C-alpha positions, 0 to 999 in steps of 0.5 A, a space after each residue: 505208091 503206098 508203103 507196104 511192109 513186107 510179110 513172110 515170103 510166100 511159098 516157091 510154087 505160089 512166088 512163081 504163079 504170081 510171076 508167071 502172070 506179070 506182063 511182059 516188059 514191053 506191054 502197055 499195062 503192067 499186071 500184078 505185082 508190076 509197074 513201069 517207068 519211064 516211057 521215052 529214052 535208053 533202054 529198059 531194064 527190069 527191077 527184082 524189087 523186094 525192098 518197100 515199093 515206095 522207094 523204089 518206085 521213087 528210086 525208079 521215077 528219079 532214075 529214069 527222069 534224070 537218064 531216060 532209061 525205062 524201069 519196070 518193077 516186079 514186086 515180091 518179097 526177099 525170099 520168094 524173088 530169091 526162089 525165083 531168080 534161083 528157079 531162073 537161072 542164066 534165063 531170068 528177065 531180071 537185070 537187078 535185084 533189090 532185097 529188103 534184107 541181106 540172107 535173100 541177097 547172100 542166097 543168090 551170090 551163093 548161086 553164082 547169079 550175081 555180077 561184080 559191082 563196079 568199083 565206082 559204087 562200091 566207092 560210094 558205100 562204106 565198108 561196113 554197110 555192103 559184103 567183102 565179096 563186092 557181088 552186091 552192096 548196101 543201098 539202105 540199112 535198118 536197126 533192130 530194136 526192142 519195141 516196148 509199151 511205156 505203161 508197162 516197162 519203164 526204162 530200168 526194167 528193160 534187157 540189157 542184151 537181146 541175149 536176156 529175153 531167154 529168161 524165163 521171166 519174159 515168157 508170153 511177154 514178147 511179140 515177133 514175127 518169127 517167120 519173116 525175113 527180117 526176124 530171121 537176119 537178126 538171128 542171122 546176126 545173132 548166129 554169126 556174133 553168139 554161134 551156133 550153140 548159144 543161138 539154138 538155146 535162146 531160140 528154143 527159149 524163143 519158143 516159149 517165151 515169144 508170141 507170133 505174128 504174121 508180120 512186124 506191123 501186128 507186132 507194134 500194134 500187140 506192143 501198143 496196146 498192151 497185149 506184150 509188154 515189148 517186141 522185137 523188130 526194126 526202128 522204121 515201123 513206129 516211125 513210119 506209123 509216128 508219120 502216118 495215124 500213130 494210132 499203133 505206136 501211141 504208147 510205143 518207145 523204142 529201146 536201142 540196145 547198143 554195145 555191139 549186142 546181137 540186138 543192135 545188129 543193122 540190116 543192110 538191104 541189098 542192091 545187085 546186077 545179075 550176072 544173066 542181064 543183057 543190059 549190064 550198063 544199064 543195070 550197073 548204072 541204076 545201081 550207082 544212082 540209088 547208092 548215089 547223092 540223089 539216090 540217097 536224098 531220096 531216101 533221106 527225104 522219104 516216107 520209109 524211114 530207112 537209113 542212108 548208107 552211100 555217098 555221105 548222105 546224112 539219113 532222116 534227122 528225126 533217127 538216131 545216127 547210125 554212128 550212135 548205134 554201136 552196131 557190132 561189126 558184120 561183114 553181111 556177106 558171113 549171114 548164113 541164113 540157110 543154117 539159121 532156118 535148120 535151127 529155127 525150124 529144130 526149134 519149131 519156130 518155123 
């Protein structure tokens, strides 16, 4: 499966329309946004997937090979899929939900849609990479970075904190996908760490200082071309580009804020079992598999360049180790995406 970056979530009506066109689980030919893995043995499950399609596809292939359990993927974006689950409620055909960022998972948890994760699965993931509630778990992670054009900025000119980008000196020089789920997750961390007033002030400055892009891929390209001096995004965009052509990152270096700064936030991708699933055992088995040694090795050796979080499997050696990032300690369950949306709307970023 080809690597596909997430784009800002489509309106709910559009997401519903797409999902209504999907083939049923037993269909011989998957419809748009749907893929099947496995053809024999076991009882099939449906996974609503907002993670990178190539990563989840590799997980599914390995899981089906080991267990014989068929998996049907329905792919979409974080907010699109969480909205769809909320609309479907207990009638959802989904057994498992996977996200790129935690706010979408928190929405599903807040709606009472998730079943407790099996204790054996939780034990595979360190506490800092899963919520205290135990109703979902981390499956992968990504670090916030400042990607900068090395021909326009030198290391001594870089901001010490993400909060410094509110300075008028950065006006028009910073890029971000301000409407994207990734950026909203980063602001959720800022809200938890710095409080509402500081976050509101920063967002108001970002409205002036930042140039908005549709997705993080064009942010990286804009930094590389010198259209902007730097951009706020996740680390893996540059690593993926370097592993391919390098055309959007040859002039780019990554700045890791560290020091427990909001700009050092490590966002956790989530995995959960739906409370409404009639295939609880198989769904829990899938979640345990992807956080287990084999599943995390799939992530380690794959082409998504996200961080492993489970079963003591180290990350891809090209990445700065998680324990060197000095990330702030944040319980993923406390990230308030609803308040972030309100504040961003108030600031004119949404």
